[in-house]
N, C-alpha and C positions, 0 to 999 in steps of 0.2 A: 929621586926625589923631583918632585914637582914645585914650581914657584911656589905655592899655594902652603907647602910643607915649611919652606923658608921664613917664607911669612911667619906662621905658627913660631917656629922655633924662633922667632927674632921677637915676636911679643913676649912668649914667656921669659925668653932673655933680661929686655928690659923690664916687666914686670918682675923678678927676681932683684935685679939689679937694685931697683927702687924701694923694695921690702928691706933688704939687706941696709942700704943707705938709711931708711927710715929708723932701722932699728939702732946703728948704731947712732944716731943722731938723738935719739930718747933712750939711750942705756942709762943713765942715769936720774932719770926722772922717776915719782914714784907712781907707782900704778894703781895705788888708790887699796889696795887690798891687805888692809891694814892687820886682820886676825890671822892671817898669813905670812905676814911678813916676820923675818929672825929680828929686826929693829923696832919693834912696836913699840917698847917701853922707853926707848931714847928718839922717839921719830920726830923731827922738825915740825912735822905738818899734823901729828898729834896737840901738842902744844900750841901749834896755831889756832887749831880748830876750839881747844876749850878757852882761850883767851876771848874768843868772839863772843861766846855765849854769857 
């Protein structure tokens, strides 16, 4: 393996770590796809949207 191979592997590793970190930090947030959500009937965001109208 050359130096460029290690650099590419390091970049891929950093991107994977950042993706996992982002997913971990946003695991409880709403994705906004209410029609596909199993909690759409009791969603707090749905109630907030209907109160604003």
